[in-house]
N, C-alpha and C positions, 0 to 999 in steps of 0.2 A: 303764659306767653301769647296764646292766640285767644282773643276774646270769645266767650261763648256765644254772643249774639251774632258773630260772623258765621258760625258753623251751621246752624239750622237752615234748612232750605225747604222750598215747597215740595210736597210729596210728588207732584206732577213732574217736577224737574228730575227727581231721582228716578221715577218710573220711566221717563223719556230718555234716559241716558245722559242728560245734561248735568247730572250730579256727579259724574266721574266716579261712580262706585261709592258715593257717600249718601246714606239714606236721609230721610227727612229730619232725623234727630242728630245728624252730624256723625253718625257711626259708620265706620268703614264696612263695606260689603265685599271686600276682596276675597280671592280664592285661596289664599294661603300659599305656602311653599317657599322656596328659596327667594330671598330678597323681599319677603312680604312686608317687613317694616319699611323698607325703602319704597316699595310699591305704594304702601299706605301714604307715605310722605309725599310721593309724587301726585297721587290722587287728591290728597288734601290741598297741596299747593295749587293744582289746577282748579279745584273748587274755590279756594280763596281768591284766586286771580279773577274768576268770574264774578265774585261777590263784592270785592273791595272797590271803592271809588279811588281815583287817582290820588296818591299820597296818603290814603287812609291806612293806618296801622302798618306802615312800612317798617317801623321799628320792630313790631311783633313778628312779621314775616322774616325779617333779617335775623332776629334773635333765634327764631325757630330753625332757620337754615343753618346758622352757625352752630348751635348747640346740638341739634338732632341729626344733622346731616354732615356738614363739612368737618367739624372737629372730630368726628368719629372715623374719618377716612385716614388711610396711611399717608405719611408725609409726602411720598413721591407722587401719589395721586392728587393730593392737595396742590402740590407744585404744578402738575400738569393742568389742573383745572384753572388755577390762577393765571398761568401764562397763556393759555388758549382762550381765556375769557375775552380777549380783545378781538377775536375773530368772529365775523358774521357767519361764515360757513367753515365747518370743520372737516378737513380731509386729513388722512394720515400723513402724507408727505408735508403738508403745510404745518400741521401741528408739530411734527418732528423738527422742522426748520425753526419754528418759533421757540420751542422748548430747549433746544440744544444751545448750551453756552460753551465758551472756550474751555476745552479740556474735560467737558462732561459727556457722558455717554448719552446718545439719543434714546429717548423712550420708544418702545414699540407702540406707536400711536394707534395702529389699526386694532391691535389687541385691546388697548385701553378703551377706544371708542366702542368696540363691540361689547366689552364688558359693561361699560356705562349704560348702553342700551339694554342689555340683558337684565341688568339690575334695576332698570327703570330709574336711573339717576339723572333725570332732567335733560336728557338728550333726545332730540327729535330727528328721526331719519328723514332725509330729503330725497332719497331714491330707494328703489327696492333692492339694491345691491349692497347696501351698507358701506358705501364709499363716501357719502356726504351727509353731514349732520349739522344741527345747530342746537344751541342750548335753549331751554325754555326761557322766555324773556325775563321773568322774575329772577330766575337762577343766574342768568347772565349778568343782570344788573347787580345782584348780590356779589357775584364773583369780582366784577370790575371795581366795586366799592371796596371790597376786601383787599384787592391788589393795590389800590391807591392808598389804603391805610397801612398795609404791611410793608409795601415796597414802592413808595411814591415816585422814585426815579426810574423804575423799571419799564413802565408802559411805553415811553418813547422808543426805547431800544427794541421792545417786542414788536411795535408797529413797524420799525425800520426792517427788522428781520422778515416780517410778513410781506412787506412791500417789495423787498429785494427778491424774495422767493417768487412772488407773483410775476415780477418783471422777467426773471430768468425763465419762467415757464409760460411766457406769452399770455399772461392774464393781466394785462395792463389796466383793465377796468377795475379789477379788484385791488390792484396795487395803489390806486389813487384814493380809495375810499377811506 
């Protein structure tokens, strides 16, 4: 899936922390423990993002994210990720507003976001309180493409829900993005 020539990096990069826990041979140097496979995946994605040229091996990265990350998640978590992929900033109330459809229970978005961060699943905290997050840019791009492929007519409705919620909460600048 991921070309071998993309993984190796300069030893100095790995030593200097720029390797994101991947050594000069492309081997993971993680600490182990819960979520370690996902942690490895996140470190590898960060490493790849640093090394790939724009447009290079997007298919390889997409295939990796689909087969090794997304497809292994529970369906309700997949649904959450796809629906929230349209958002630039993830907050629990906004995610709940976007994810909730008529007659469906709202997900507990704060628990989901906290879990995604703990499991190192491509969310980046934007504050020290765990109230605002964003997806890693490559993961967000993957999710939006997947949403468009699986549910091509859903994105406009999700954007409408997000915009409506932002207007109702006096966040007009976010509503028009």
